[in-house]
Residue frames as a rotation matrix with the C-alpha (Angstrom) as fourth column:
UNK 1
-0.828 -0.555 0.078 104.64
-0.367 0.643 0.672 125.98
-0.424 0.528 -0.736 106.39
UNK 2
0.188 0.868 -0.459 102.28
-0.963 0.070 -0.262 124.81
-0.195 0.491 0.849 103.67
UNK 3
-0.733 -0.392 0.556 101.86
-0.335 0.919 0.207 121.05
-0.592 -0.034 -0.805 103.55
UNK 4
0.396 0.846 -0.357 100.17
-0.862 0.209 -0.461 119.17
-0.316 0.490 0.813 100.77
UNK 5
0.608 -0.083 0.790 100.37
0.015 0.996 0.093 115.59
-0.794 -0.045 0.607 99.54
UNK 6
0.908 -0.273 0.318 101.80
0.354 0.094 -0.930 116.49
0.224 0.957 0.182 96.15
UNK 7
0.546 -0.734 0.404 104.53
-0.698 -0.665 -0.265 118.55
0.463 -0.137 -0.875 97.82
UNK 8
0.340 -0.384 0.858 105.40
-0.668 0.544 0.508 115.62
-0.662 -0.746 -0.071 100.05
UNK 9
0.764 0.009 0.646 105.43
0.310 0.873 -0.378 113.15
-0.567 0.488 0.664 97.20
UNK 10
0.863 -0.447 0.237 107.56
0.099 -0.310 -0.945 115.32
0.496 0.839 -0.224 94.94
UNK 11
0.392 -0.749 0.534 110.06
-0.894 -0.447 0.029 116.04
0.217 -0.489 -0.845 97.74
UNK 12
0.291 -0.266 0.919 110.40
-0.572 0.722 0.389 112.53
-0.767 -0.639 0.058 99.14
UNK 13
0.851 0.093 0.518 110.44
0.289 0.739 -0.608 110.85
-0.439 0.667 0.602 95.74
UNK 14
0.811 -0.580 0.079 113.36
-0.235 -0.446 -0.864 113.02
0.536 0.682 -0.498 94.60
UNK 15
0.425 -0.680 0.598 115.57
-0.861 -0.100 0.498 111.95
-0.279 -0.727 -0.628 97.50
UNK 16
-0.149 -0.560 -0.815 118.26
-0.564 0.725 -0.395 109.32
0.812 0.401 -0.424 97.01
UNK 17
0.582 0.416 0.699 117.20
-0.811 0.368 0.456 106.38
-0.068 -0.832 0.551 99.14
UNK 18
-0.320 -0.745 0.586 119.09
-0.707 0.599 0.375 103.29
-0.630 -0.294 -0.718 100.23
UNK 19
-0.574 0.060 -0.817 119.13
-0.665 0.548 0.507 100.34
0.478 0.834 -0.275 97.85
UNK 20
-0.853 0.235 -0.466 117.57
0.406 0.860 -0.309 98.33
0.328 -0.453 -0.829 100.69
UNK 21
-0.770 0.638 -0.031 114.69
-0.527 -0.662 -0.533 100.82
-0.361 -0.394 0.846 101.08
UNK 22
-0.638 0.582 0.503 111.40
0.573 0.796 -0.194 98.84
-0.513 0.165 -0.842 100.89
UNK 23
-0.552 0.568 0.610 108.47
0.464 -0.399 0.791 99.87
0.693 0.720 -0.043 98.71
UNK 24
-0.746 0.257 0.614 106.27
-0.509 -0.814 -0.278 102.51
0.429 -0.520 0.739 100.35
UNK 25
0.238 0.954 -0.184 103.36
-0.578 0.291 0.763 100.11
0.781 -0.075 0.620 100.83
UNK 26
-0.104 -0.359 -0.928 105.43
0.449 0.815 -0.366 98.06
0.888 -0.454 0.076 103.32
UNK 27
-0.857 -0.409 0.313 105.53
-0.044 -0.547 -0.836 100.76
0.513 -0.731 0.450 105.99
UNK 28
-0.170 0.884 0.435 101.80
-0.867 -0.344 0.361 100.82
0.469 -0.316 0.825 106.82
UNK 29
0.666 0.456 -0.591 101.39
-0.190 0.869 0.457 97.09
0.722 -0.192 0.665 107.50
UNK 30
-0.196 -0.811 -0.551 104.69
0.526 0.388 -0.757 96.86
0.827 -0.438 0.351 109.38
UNK 31
-0.848 -0.136 0.512 103.85
-0.279 -0.708 -0.649 99.78
0.451 -0.693 0.562 111.67
UNK 32
0.192 0.971 0.142 100.34
-0.779 0.062 0.624 98.43
0.597 -0.231 0.769 112.23
UNK 33
0.548 -0.056 -0.835 101.74
0.274 0.955 0.116 95.11
0.790 -0.292 0.538 113.45
UNK 34
-0.516 -0.840 -0.170 104.42
0.477 -0.117 -0.871 96.83
0.712 -0.530 0.460 115.55
UNK 35
-0.593 0.359 0.721 101.89
-0.638 -0.756 -0.147 99.12
0.492 -0.547 0.677 117.26
UNK 36
0.564 0.791 -0.238 99.67
-0.498 0.555 0.666 96.12
0.659 -0.257 0.707 118.02
UNK 37
0.246 -0.577 -0.779 102.66
0.575 0.734 -0.362 94.30
0.780 -0.359 0.512 119.52
UNK 38
-0.763 -0.534 0.364 103.65
0.082 -0.639 -0.765 97.37
0.641 -0.554 0.532 121.55
UNK 39
-0.113 0.821 0.560 100.10
-0.807 -0.404 0.430 97.69
0.579 -0.404 0.708 122.83
UNK 40
0.717 0.376 -0.588 99.97
-0.070 0.877 0.475 94.06
0.694 -0.299 0.655 123.89
UNK 41
-0.170 -0.868 -0.467 103.41
0.624 0.272 -0.732 94.22
0.762 -0.416 0.496 125.54
UNK 42
-0.769 -0.128 0.626 102.47
-0.277 -0.816 -0.507 97.36
0.576 -0.563 0.592 127.48
UNK 43
0.327 0.934 0.142 99.17
-0.689 0.133 0.712 95.77
0.646 -0.330 0.688 128.54
UNK 44
0.492 -0.204 -0.847 101.08
0.402 0.915 0.014 92.78
0.772 -0.347 0.532 129.94
UNK 45
-0.629 -0.773 -0.081 103.32
0.478 -0.303 -0.825 95.13
0.613 -0.558 0.560 131.94
UNK 46
-0.489 0.534 0.689 100.41
-0.642 -0.755 0.130 97.25
0.590 -0.379 0.713 133.14
UNK 47
0.569 0.758 -0.319 98.72
-0.409 0.597 0.690 94.05
0.713 -0.262 0.650 134.30
UNK 48
-0.171 -0.739 -0.651 101.82
0.414 0.546 -0.728 93.14
0.894 -0.394 0.212 136.32
UNK 49
0.849 0.462 -0.254 101.66
0.391 -0.229 0.891 93.57
0.354 -0.857 -0.375 140.08
UNK 50
0.006 -0.945 -0.328 105.35
0.999 -0.009 0.045 94.54
-0.045 -0.328 0.944 140.32
UNK 51
0.639 0.248 -0.728 105.82
0.379 -0.925 0.017 98.19
-0.670 -0.287 -0.685 141.33
UNK 52
-0.448 -0.872 -0.198 108.70
0.138 -0.286 0.948 98.43
-0.883 0.397 0.249 138.81
UNK 53
-0.088 0.487 0.869 106.05
0.967 0.250 -0.042 98.38
-0.238 0.837 -0.493 136.09
UNK 54
0.819 0.454 -0.350 105.65
0.395 -0.890 -0.228 102.15
-0.415 0.049 -0.908 136.44
UNK 55
0.036 -0.887 -0.461 109.31
-0.330 -0.446 0.832 102.76
-0.943 0.122 -0.309 135.61
UNK 56
-0.654 -0.256 0.712 109.07
0.468 0.603 0.646 100.40
-0.595 0.756 -0.275 132.63
UNK 57
0.253 0.841 0.479 105.89
0.952 -0.129 -0.277 102.09
-0.171 0.526 -0.833 131.43
UNK 58
0.617 -0.133 -0.776 107.51
0.017 -0.983 0.182 105.51
-0.787 -0.126 -0.604 131.86
UNK 59
-0.526 -0.842 -0.124 110.24
-0.214 -0.010 0.977 104.47
-0.823 0.540 -0.175 129.42
UNK 60
-0.422 0.466 0.778 107.57
0.828 0.547 0.122 102.97
-0.368 0.696 -0.616 127.17
UNK 61
0.662 0.740 -0.121 105.70
0.649 -0.646 -0.403 106.30
-0.376 0.188 -0.907 127.01
UNK 62
0.253 -0.660 -0.707 108.95
-0.268 -0.750 0.604 108.22
-0.930 0.037 -0.367 126.47
UNK 63
-0.761 -0.555 0.336 109.91
0.131 0.374 0.918 106.07
-0.635 0.743 -0.212 123.48
UNK 64
-0.090 0.814 0.574 106.38
0.957 0.230 -0.177 106.23
-0.276 0.533 -0.800 122.11
UNK 65
0.663 0.281 -0.694 106.48
0.224 -0.959 -0.175 110.03
-0.714 -0.040 -0.699 122.29
UNK 66
-0.253 -0.832 -0.493 109.73
-0.435 -0.358 0.826 110.13
-0.864 0.423 -0.271 120.29
UNK 67
-0.651 0.096 0.753 108.31
0.573 0.713 0.405 107.60
-0.498 0.695 -0.519 117.85
UNK 68
0.397 0.901 0.175 105.34
0.855 -0.294 -0.427 109.88
-0.333 0.319 -0.887 117.20
UNK 69
0.533 -0.251 -0.808 107.59
-0.079 -0.965 0.248 112.97
-0.842 -0.068 -0.535 116.99
UNK 70
-0.417 -0.850 0.323 109.83
0.264 0.227 0.938 111.51
-0.870 0.476 0.130 114.29
UNK 71
-0.123 0.416 0.901 107.36
0.973 0.231 0.026 111.71
-0.197 0.879 -0.433 111.37
UNK 72
0.879 0.476 0.002 106.48
0.465 -0.857 -0.223 115.41
-0.104 0.197 -0.975 111.67
UNK 73
0.386 -0.820 -0.423 110.15
-0.235 -0.531 0.814 116.28
-0.892 -0.215 -0.397 112.10
UNK 74
-0.540 -0.642 0.544 111.27
0.317 0.443 0.839 114.22
-0.780 0.625 -0.035 109.09
UNK 75
-0.389 0.455 0.801 108.34
0.921 0.173 0.349 114.68
0.020 0.873 -0.487 106.72
UNK 76
0.644 0.761 -0.083 106.62
0.765 -0.644 0.028 117.81
-0.032 -0.081 -0.996 108.00
UNK 77
0.795 -0.389 -0.466 109.58
-0.158 -0.874 0.459 120.02
-0.586 -0.291 -0.756 108.87
UNK 78
0.876 -0.482 -0.027 112.07
0.161 0.345 -0.925 118.16
0.455 0.806 0.380 106.64
UNK 79
0.369 -0.760 0.534 114.66
-0.923 -0.367 0.116 118.26
0.107 -0.536 -0.837 109.40
UNK 80
0.774 0.039 -0.632 116.18
-0.199 0.962 -0.185 114.92
0.601 0.269 0.753 108.45
UNK 81
-0.340 -0.933 -0.117 119.37
-0.050 0.142 -0.989 115.35
0.939 -0.330 -0.095 110.50
UNK 82
-0.499 0.258 0.827 117.34
-0.861 -0.259 -0.439 116.12
0.101 -0.931 0.351 113.63
UNK 83
0.618 0.770 -0.159 115.21
-0.761 0.637 0.126 113.07
0.198 0.043 0.979 112.75
UNK 84
0.187 -0.647 -0.739 118.38
0.004 0.753 -0.658 110.93
0.982 0.121 0.144 112.87
UNK 85
-0.777 -0.497 0.387 119.16
-0.335 -0.194 -0.922 112.21
0.533 -0.846 -0.016 116.37
UNK 86
-0.016 0.860 0.510 115.58
-0.999 0.001 -0.032 111.55
-0.028 -0.510 0.859 117.45
UNK 87
0.711 0.326 -0.623 115.81
-0.453 0.890 -0.050 108.02
0.539 0.318 0.780 116.10
UNK 88
-0.304 -0.872 -0.385 119.11
-0.035 0.414 -0.910 107.35
0.952 -0.263 -0.156 117.89
UNK 89
-0.767 0.096 0.634 117.56
-0.636 -0.238 -0.734 108.41
0.080 -0.967 0.243 121.22
UNK 90
0.336 0.940 -0.066 114.42
-0.938 0.340 0.062 106.46
0.081 0.041 0.996 120.31
UNK 91
0.292 -0.311 -0.905 116.54
-0.221 0.898 -0.380 103.35
0.931 0.310 0.194 119.72
UNK 92
-0.762 -0.647 0.028 118.12
-0.131 0.113 -0.985 103.73
0.634 -0.754 -0.171 123.16
UNK 93
-0.478 0.667 0.571 114.76
-0.864 -0.241 -0.442 104.20
-0.157 -0.705 0.692 124.85
UNK 94
0.540 0.638 -0.550 113.36
-0.726 0.683 0.079 101.14
0.425 0.357 0.832 123.07
UNK 95
-0.131 -0.684 -0.718 116.38
-0.043 0.727 -0.685 99.10
0.990 -0.059 -0.124 124.21
UNK 96
-0.908 -0.162 0.386 115.85
-0.365 -0.145 -0.920 100.21
0.205 -0.976 0.073 127.83
UNK 97
-0.041 0.981 0.189 112.09
-0.993 -0.020 -0.113 99.60
-0.107 -0.192 0.976 127.59
UNK 98
0.413 0.139 -0.900 112.66
-0.483 0.871 -0.088 96.14
0.772 0.471 0.427 126.10
UNK 99
-0.567 -0.729 -0.385 115.10
0.000 0.467 -0.884 95.27
0.824 -0.501 -0.264 128.90
UNK 100
-0.802 0.312 0.509 112.79
-0.590 -0.288 -0.754 96.51
-0.089 -0.905 0.415 131.66
UNK 101
0.284 0.930 -0.234 109.81
-0.952 0.302 0.044 94.71
0.112 0.210 0.971 130.10
UNK 102
0.112 -0.322 -0.940 111.90
-0.284 0.896 -0.341 91.52
0.952 0.305 0.009 129.77
UNK 103
-0.858 -0.512 0.034 112.81
-0.148 0.184 -0.972 91.66
0.491 -0.839 -0.234 133.46
UNK 104
-0.547 0.735 0.401 109.16
-0.741 -0.202 -0.641 91.98
-0.390 -0.647 0.655 134.43
UNK 105
0.490 0.731 0.474 107.65
-0.223 0.631 -0.743 89.68
-0.842 0.259 0.473 131.80
UNK 106
-0.493 -0.810 0.317 109.81
0.076 0.323 0.943 87.76
-0.867 0.489 -0.098 129.33
UNK 107
-0.084 0.546 0.834 107.00
0.951 0.293 -0.096 87.59
-0.297 0.785 -0.544 126.78
UNK 108
0.854 0.425 -0.300 106.44
0.359 -0.899 -0.251 91.37
-0.377 0.107 -0.920 126.91
UNK 109
0.177 -0.881 -0.439 110.15
-0.373 -0.473 0.798 91.96
-0.911 0.022 -0.412 126.39
UNK 110
-0.566 -0.400 0.721 110.38
0.399 0.632 0.664 89.47
-0.722 0.663 -0.198 123.55
UNK 111
0.378 0.818 0.435 107.40
0.844 -0.110 -0.526 91.10
-0.382 0.565 -0.731 121.84
UNK 112
0.808 -0.081 -0.584 109.42
-0.126 -0.991 -0.038 94.33
-0.576 0.104 -0.811 121.53
UNK 113
-0.148 -0.933 0.329 112.36
0.260 0.285 0.923 92.68
-0.954 0.222 0.201 119.72
UNK 114
-0.021 0.132 0.991 110.83
0.995 0.097 0.008 93.13
-0.095 0.986 -0.133 116.22
UNK 115
0.926 0.376 0.008 110.20
0.377 -0.926 0.000 96.80
0.007 0.003 -1.000 117.05
UNK 116
0.475 -0.831 -0.290 113.85
-0.193 -0.420 0.887 97.35
-0.859 -0.365 -0.359 118.00
UNK 117
-0.313 -0.584 0.749 114.97
0.597 0.492 0.633 95.54
-0.738 0.646 0.194 114.85
UNK 118
0.361 0.530 0.767 112.65
0.929 -0.279 -0.244 97.61
0.085 0.801 -0.593 112.64
UNK 119
0.974 -0.032 -0.225 113.81
0.019 -0.975 0.222 100.89
-0.226 -0.221 -0.949 114.18
UNK 120
0.062 -0.994 0.088 117.43
0.074 0.092 0.993 99.76
-0.995 -0.055 0.079 113.68
UNK 121
-0.247 -0.048 0.968 116.61
0.913 0.324 0.249 99.16
-0.326 0.945 -0.036 110.01
UNK 122
0.715 0.610 0.341 114.74
0.683 -0.712 -0.159 102.48
0.146 0.347 -0.926 109.72
UNK 123
0.667 -0.557 -0.495 117.72
-0.031 -0.684 0.729 104.27
-0.744 -0.471 -0.473 111.25
UNK 124
-0.368 -0.819 0.441 119.95
0.475 0.242 0.846 102.96
-0.799 0.521 0.300 108.45
UNK 125
0.074 0.494 0.866 117.44
0.991 -0.132 -0.009 104.30
0.110 0.860 -0.499 105.90
UNK 126
0.932 0.304 -0.197 117.38
0.344 -0.914 0.216 107.71
-0.115 -0.269 -0.956 107.60
UNK 127
0.270 -0.919 -0.288 121.20
0.021 -0.293 0.956 107.91
-0.963 -0.264 -0.060 107.80
UNK 128
-0.336 -0.369 0.866 121.51
0.827 0.324 0.459 106.93
-0.450 0.871 0.196 104.15
UNK 129
0.541 0.621 0.567 119.20
0.807 -0.572 -0.144 109.78
0.235 0.536 -0.811 103.13
UNK 130
0.881 -0.251 -0.402 121.22
0.012 -0.836 0.548 112.29
-0.474 -0.488 -0.733 105.17
UNK 131
0.012 -0.997 0.072 124.56
0.056 0.072 0.996 111.11
-0.998 -0.008 0.056 103.79
UNK 132
-0.575 -0.277 0.770 123.51
0.664 0.392 0.637 110.76
-0.478 0.878 -0.041 100.15
UNK 133
0.399 0.706 0.586 121.45
0.883 -0.469 -0.036 113.88
0.249 0.531 -0.810 99.50
UNK 134
-0.575 -0.599 0.558 122.50
0.468 -0.800 -0.376 117.50
0.671 0.045 0.740 99.25
UNK 135
-0.775 0.267 -0.573 121.47
0.439 -0.423 -0.792 119.97
-0.454 -0.866 0.211 101.92
UNK 136
-0.771 0.478 -0.422 119.45
-0.615 -0.731 0.296 121.78
-0.167 0.487 0.857 99.25
UNK 137
-0.479 0.617 -0.624 117.45
-0.262 0.579 0.773 118.69
0.838 0.533 -0.115 98.32
UNK 138
-0.582 0.238 -0.778 116.81
0.738 0.557 -0.381 117.88
0.342 -0.796 -0.500 101.98
UNK 139
-0.604 0.307 -0.735 115.49
0.400 -0.681 -0.613 121.37
-0.689 -0.665 0.289 102.66
UNK 140
-0.871 0.311 0.380 113.51
0.315 -0.240 0.918 121.76
0.377 0.920 0.111 99.44
UNK 141
-0.815 0.576 -0.060 110.54
-0.356 -0.580 -0.733 124.00
-0.458 -0.576 0.678 100.15
UNK 142
-0.271 0.840 0.470 106.91
0.693 0.509 -0.511 123.12
-0.669 0.187 -0.720 99.60
UNK 143
-0.707 0.129 0.695 105.28
0.546 -0.524 0.653 124.76
0.449 0.842 0.300 96.61
UNK 144
-0.883 0.382 -0.272 103.18
-0.075 -0.687 -0.723 127.76
-0.463 -0.618 0.636 97.59
């Protein structure tokens, strides 16, 4: 698969996106803040003396892995339907992580609420793209 910025831009820009889709510049700052919050929340749990922290951190790492996997699946491989499934599982793992963090440290759990809300929002954007674009446009190939 040949990946280049112009190929990405031309593909993604041609897709029908939700009317509530934010401008592209919003995503970088939002994810920066969310990753900082996730890092702080996980630090608080790691600093906990409760042995249940390892279970909570296991779920944290599982959700983080899916979070990282989503972009190459959606943008790199253009498998937007698979990306929806990844995001649904990601949402569930975030919800479990948030709950486990909350039980160990209310602040750490509360810090993950914006993350769960953002992924909920992002899931609606992903579903809209799947439902409102043809299979051909979703699988458009990169220029050689």
